[in-house]
Wavefront OBJ file of the C-alpha trace (Angstrom):
o trace
v 10.751 96.818 -20.526
v 9.476 97.668 -23.871
v 8.582 101.046 -22.704
v 10.572 104.298 -23.163
v 10.315 107.517 -21.053
v 11.293 111.029 -21.474
v 11.872 113.024 -18.357
v 12.227 116.830 -17.221
v 14.659 118.833 -15.429
v 14.238 121.919 -13.720
v 17.202 124.040 -14.530
v 17.576 127.439 -14.460
v 13.816 129.072 -14.301
v 12.257 126.531 -16.580
v 11.755 123.006 -17.646
v 13.945 120.985 -19.963
v 12.681 117.700 -21.687
v 15.315 114.969 -22.400
v 14.472 111.836 -24.340
v 17.628 109.460 -23.015
v 17.292 107.219 -26.014
v 16.445 109.573 -29.103
v 17.591 112.885 -27.916
v 16.107 114.804 -30.484
v 12.773 116.731 -31.007
v 10.159 114.085 -32.076
v 6.122 113.980 -32.640
v 4.009 111.401 -31.306
v 5.215 111.647 -27.189
v 1.715 111.368 -25.352
v 2.017 112.198 -21.466
v 0.318 108.809 -19.976
v 1.540 109.342 -16.336
v 3.729 111.344 -14.010
v 5.496 110.010 -11.171
v 8.983 109.955 -9.685
v 9.541 105.916 -10.927
v 7.931 103.286 -12.258
v 6.131 102.289 -8.909
v 4.409 105.677 -9.095
v 3.135 105.037 -12.758
v 2.630 101.425 -13.446
v 0.346 100.169 -16.147
v -1.163 97.827 -13.705
v -0.475 96.402 -10.254
v -1.842 92.723 -9.562
v -1.413 90.544 -6.921
v -1.337 86.560 -7.925
v -1.045 85.385 -11.147
v -2.047 87.375 -14.158
v -1.802 87.217 -17.874
v -1.792 90.462 -20.552
v -3.351 88.642 -23.312
v -3.835 91.906 -25.118
v -2.259 95.665 -25.381
v -2.989 97.649 -28.108
v -2.250 101.518 -28.521
v -3.799 103.487 -31.610
v -2.749 106.809 -32.076
v -3.412 109.372 -35.147
v -1.433 112.924 -35.752
v -3.563 115.634 -35.716
v -2.684 118.233 -38.195
v -3.076 122.003 -37.748
v -6.210 123.171 -39.493
v -7.853 119.712 -39.877
v -10.429 118.212 -37.350
v -9.708 115.027 -36.021
v -12.564 112.324 -37.024
v -13.641 109.414 -34.963
v -12.043 106.200 -36.804
l 1 2 3 4 5 6 7 8 9 10 11 12 13 14 15 16 17 18 19 20 21 22 23 24 25 26 27 28 29 30 31 32 33 34 35 36 37 38 39 40 41 42 43 44 45 46 47 48 49 50 51 52 53 54 55 56 57 58 59 60 61 62 63 64 65 66 67 68 69 70 71
Protein backbone atom coordinates (compact mmCIF):
# COMPACT_ATOMS: atom_id res chain seq x y z
CA UNK A 1 0.00 0.00 0.00
CA UNK A 2 3.01 2.31 -0.30
CA UNK A 3 2.37 3.21 -3.90
CA UNK A 4 0.45 6.22 -5.10
CA UNK A 5 -0.96 6.70 -8.54
CA UNK A 6 -2.26 9.56 -10.56
CA UNK A 7 -5.16 9.21 -12.94
CA UNK A 8 -6.32 10.76 -16.17
CA UNK A 9 -9.88 11.74 -17.07
CA UNK A 10 -11.17 12.59 -20.53
CA UNK A 11 -13.35 15.72 -20.22
CA UNK A 12 -14.40 18.23 -22.85
CA UNK A 13 -12.25 16.81 -25.66
CA UNK A 14 -8.97 16.54 -23.74
CA UNK A 15 -7.21 14.46 -21.08
CA UNK A 16 -6.79 15.93 -17.59
CA UNK A 17 -4.29 14.54 -15.08
CA UNK A 18 -5.10 14.40 -11.36
CA UNK A 19 -3.03 13.33 -8.37
CA UNK A 20 -5.42 12.45 -5.55
CA UNK A 21 -2.69 12.63 -2.93
CA UNK A 22 -0.83 15.77 -4.09
CA UNK A 23 -3.08 17.68 -6.47
CA UNK A 24 -0.41 20.07 -7.75
CA UNK A 25 2.13 19.92 -10.59
CA UNK A 26 5.12 17.78 -9.61
CA UNK A 27 8.27 16.52 -11.24
CA UNK A 28 9.26 12.90 -11.07
CA UNK A 29 6.06 11.15 -12.12
CA UNK A 30 7.09 8.12 -14.13
CA UNK A 31 4.51 6.12 -16.02
CA UNK A 32 5.20 2.48 -15.21
CA UNK A 33 1.99 0.89 -16.49
CA UNK A 34 -1.55 1.65 -17.56
CA UNK A 35 -4.69 -0.27 -16.73
CA UNK A 36 -8.13 -0.18 -15.21
CA UNK A 37 -7.07 -1.07 -11.67
CA UNK A 38 -4.30 -2.69 -9.60
CA UNK A 39 -5.09 -6.13 -11.03
CA UNK A 40 -4.15 -4.87 -14.51
CA UNK A 41 -0.83 -3.36 -13.46
CA UNK A 42 0.50 -5.48 -10.62
CA UNK A 43 4.24 -5.33 -10.05
CA UNK A 44 4.23 -9.09 -9.73
CA UNK A 45 1.71 -11.87 -9.70
CA UNK A 46 2.83 -14.99 -7.90
CA UNK A 47 1.26 -18.21 -6.80
CA UNK A 48 2.44 -19.83 -3.61
CA UNK A 49 4.74 -18.43 -0.96
CA UNK A 50 7.04 -15.60 -2.07
CA UNK A 51 9.21 -13.05 -0.28
CA UNK A 52 10.22 -9.70 -1.69
CA UNK A 53 13.83 -9.40 -0.53
CA UNK A 54 14.80 -6.20 -2.32
CA UNK A 55 13.09 -3.46 -4.32
CA UNK A 56 15.04 -0.40 -5.42
CA UNK A 57 13.99 2.47 -7.64
CA UNK A 58 16.63 4.99 -8.76
CA UNK A 59 15.79 8.11 -10.78
CA UNK A 60 17.74 11.17 -11.88
CA UNK A 61 16.29 14.43 -13.12
CA UNK A 62 17.53 15.40 -16.58
CA UNK A 63 17.47 19.13 -17.20
CA UNK A 64 17.17 20.71 -20.65
CA UNK A 65 20.50 21.17 -22.41
CA UNK A 66 22.34 18.77 -20.12
CA UNK A 67 22.83 15.22 -21.44
CA UNK A 68 22.11 12.28 -19.19
CA UNK A 69 25.10 10.26 -18.06
CA UNK A 70 25.23 6.64 -16.98
CA UNK A 71 26.06 6.33 -13.30
